[in-house]
C-alpha positions in Angstrom: -8.5 2.1 -13.0 -11.3 -0.2 -13.6 -13.7 2.3 -14.5 -11.9 4.4 -16.5 -10.5 1.7 -18.6 -14.4 0.4 -19.1 -14.9 4.2 -20.1 -12.0 4.1 -22.4 -13.5 1.1 -24.4 -17.2 2.3 -24.5 -15.9 5.6 -25.7 -13.6 4.1 -28.1 -16.7 2.0 -29.1 -19.1 5.0 -29.7 -16.3 6.6 -31.1 -16.1 4.4 -34.0 -19.7 4.2 -34.5 -19.5 7.5 -34.9 -17.2 7.4 -37.8 -18.7 4.2 -39.5 -16.1 2.1 -38.2 -18.3 -1.0 -37.5 -15.9 -3.7 -36.4 -13.9 -1.6 -34.5 -17.3 0.0 -32.4 -18.1 -4.1 -32.1 -14.3 -5.0 -30.7 -14.7 -1.9 -28.4 -18.1 -3.4 -26.9 -17.1 -6.8 -26.4 -13.7 -6.0 -25.0 -15.6 -4.2 -22.4 -18.7 -6.5 -21.6 -15.6 -9.2 -21.7 -13.5 -7.1 -18.9 -16.8 -6.2 -17.4 -17.4 -9.5 -16.7 -13.8 -11.5 -15.9 -13.5 -8.5 -13.3 -16.9 -7.9 -11.7 -17.5 -12.1 -11.8 -14.1 -12.6 -10.1 -12.3 -14.3 -12.5 -9.7 -11.9 -13.5 -9.2 -10.3 -9.4 -8.9 -14.1 -8.9 -5.7 -14.3 -11.2 -3.9 -11.0 -10.4 -4.0 -11.8 -7.0 -3.4 -15.3 -7.3 0.5 -14.8 -7.5 1.0 -11.7 -6.6 0.1 -12.0 -2.9 1.3 -15.6 -2.3 4.4 -15.4 -0.8 3.0 -13.3 1.7 -0.3 -15.5 2.5 1.5 -17.0 5.4 3.1 -14.3 8.5 6.4 -14.7 9.2 8.0 -16.2 12.6 8.1 -13.4 15.2 11.9 -13.9 15.5 13.1 -10.4 17.4 16.5 -9.2 16.7 18.0 -7.4 19.9 16.6 -4.3 18.4 13.7 -3.7 16.0 12.0 -1.3 13.7 8.2 -1.7 12.8 7.3 0.4 9.6 4.0 1.1 9.1 3.0 2.5 5.8 -0.4 4.6 6.0 -3.2 4.2 3.9 -5.2 7.1 4.0 -7.7 9.4 6.1 -11.1 10.1 6.6 -12.5 13.3 7.8 -15.6 12.3 10.3 -17.7 15.8 10.6 -17.0 17.9 13.8 -14.0 15.9 14.6 -10.4 15.1 14.0 -9.0 13.0 10.9 -9.1 9.7 11.5 -7.2 6.3 9.4 -9.1 5.4 6.2 -11.7 2.7 6.6 -8.7 0.6 4.6 -5.9 1.3 7.4 -7.0 -0.6 10.7 -5.9 -3.9 9.8 -2.5 -2.7 9.2 -2.9 -0.6 12.6 -4.0 -3.5 14.1 -1.0 -5.4 12.7 1.6 -3.4 13.7 0.4 -2.9 17.1 0.3 -6.8 17.4 4.1 -6.7 16.2 4.8 -3.9 18.7 3.4 -5.7 21.7 4.8 -9.2 21.0 7.9 -7.5 20.8 7.9 -5.5 24.0 6.7 -8.6 25.5 9.8 -10.7 24.3 12.2 -8.0 26.1 13.6 -6.8 22.8 13.8 -3.2 21.9 11.1 -1.6 19.5 10.6 1.1 17.2 7.4 1.6 15.4 8.4 3.9 12.4 4.8 5.1 11.1 5.4 6.4 7.5 3.0 9.0 5.3 2.7 12.1 4.3 0.2 14.6 3.9 -0.4 12.7 0.2 -4.5 13.6 0.4 -3.7 17.0 1.2 -5.9 17.5 4.1 -3.4 19.7 6.4 -2.2 16.8 8.0 0.5 14.2 7.5 -1.2 10.4 7.7 1.7 9.6 10.0 0.5 12.1 13.0 -3.2 10.7 11.9 -2.4 7.3 12.7 0.1 8.0 15.8 -3.2 9.6 17.6 -5.1 5.9 17.0 -1.5 4.4 18.0 -1.6 5.8 21.6 -5.1 5.0 22.3 -3.9 1.2 21.2 -1.1 1.4 23.9 1.7 2.5 22.0 4.1 5.0 23.7 4.9 8.5 21.8 8.5 7.1 23.2 8.4 4.3 20.8 7.2 5.8 17.9 9.0 7.6 14.8 7.3 9.6 12.0 7.8 10.3 8.8 5.8 12.7 7.5 7.2 13.5 3.9 6.4 11.0 1.6 3.3 11.1 -0.8 4.1 7.6 -2.3 5.4 4.0 -1.7 8.5 5.3 -3.3 8.9 8.1 -0.9 8.3 5.7 2.3 11.3 4.0 1.2 13.3 6.8 0.3 12.5 8.8 3.7 12.7 5.8 5.8 16.3 4.9 4.8 17.9 7.8 6.5 15.5 7.5 9.8 16.1 3.6 9.8 19.8 4.8 10.1 19.0 6.6 13.1 17.1 4.2 15.0 19.7 1.4 14.6 17.1 -1.4 14.1 19.1 -4.5 13.7 16.1 -6.0 11.8 13.1 -3.7 10.1 9.8 -5.6 9.8 7.4 -4.1 6.8 3.6 -4.2 7.6 1.2 -3.2 4.9 -1.9 -5.1 3.1 -0.9 -8.5 1.2 -1.5 -7.2 -2.1 0.7 -3.8 -1.5 3.7 -5.8 0.0 5.4 -6.9 -3.7 5.7 -3.2 -4.4 6.8 -2.0 -1.0 9.4 -4.7 -0.4 10.7 -3.7 -4.0 11.1 -0.1 -3.2 12.8 -0.5 -0.1 15.3 -3.0 -1.2 16.0 -0.5 -3.9 17.0 1.8 -1.0 19.1 -1.1 0.3 16.9 -2.1 3.4 16.3 -5.3 4.2 12.8 -6.1 5.4 10.7 -8.9 6.6 7.4 -8.2 5.2 3.9 -8.7 7.1 1.3 -8.6 5.9 -1.9 -7.3 7.3 -5.4 -7.7 4.9 -5.5 -9.9 2.2 -7.3 -9.3 -0.4 -9.7 -12.2 -2.6 -11.7 -12.3 -5.8 -15.1 -14.0 -5.2 -17.1 -15.7 -7.7 -20.1 -14.1 -8.9 -23.0 -14.7 -11.2 -23.4 -10.8 -12.1 -20.6 -8.5 -11.8 -20.1 -7.2 -8.2 -18.9 -3.9 -7.0 -16.2 -6.1 -4.7 -14.9 -7.4 -7.7 -14.4 -4.3 -9.5 -12.8 -3.0 -6.3 -10.5 -5.6 -5.7 -9.3 -5.6 -9.4 -8.9 -1.9 -9.5 -6.6 -2.8 -6.3 -4.6 -5.1 -8.5 -4.0 -3.5 -11.4 -2.9 -0.6 -9.4 0.1 -2.9 -8.3 0.9 -4.2 -11.3 1.3 -0.4 -12.7 2.7 0.4 -10.0 5.5 -2.1 -9.8 6.2 -1.9 -13.7 6.6 2.1 -12.7 9.1 1.4 -10.1 11.1 -1.2 -12.3 11.2 2.2 -14.7 12.6 4.3 -11.8 15.0 1.5 -10.7 16.4 1.4 -14.0 16.8 4.9 -14.4 18.8 5.2 -11.0 16.2 6.8 -8.9 18.7 6.3 -5.7 19.8 9.4 -4.5 18.6 12.5 -2.9 19.9 15.2 -1.4 20.7 14.9 2.6 18.2 17.3 4.2 15.3 15.9 2.3 15.7 12.5 4.1 14.5 14.0 7.0 15.3 13.5 10.7 13.4 11.3 13.1 10.2 13.4 14.1 7.2 12.5 16.9 
């Protein structure tokens, strides 16, 4: 998104120059450079993320109910040469957090089900939930304590399809695990579908001050802007009343 915006601003400046609109050309160049400096040197990502993530900076106390569902939202996959699909490089903090919660829950004596949510959003031929299941089993989560939601392609879909499965699980408390910058939008989606959740953040993004624009800051700015735009879209979904789907599309619990 940040790259697209920069390209659009420079393209606007180039087109204005071709048409002889010097003021518009200068404005486009100045805006593009200002955005590059603000985003790349850390000011913009720090501003965007400070308020956005602050409610989730501290993890909640682990007050387990008699029956719990831990919902793990997936974050892409990668396909190493000669090997099966694996969770993407940004996914492991979420996986680690979910496993920590699961182990603490089991140690407390409470009932705990790990719901892994994610369909084949990247057209790899395998749902993300199934890819993540292999890693979770290697980390000691037993097959019988996992439920896979393999239909969703977006965060909105995560919430929509999890609704029916959570009813089947019958959990007294739902713990929602994802990245801190993604939690606000995820919580909104789940609550829109009537699912009360306890948000638990995994990784926590921060911009860093830099004298020159850095690729890291541009990446973090892009992630933050994606969440702001996504939240605006989800508010529009909610305003339109997008809550109902045919019952069969909510999907049965799968493992």
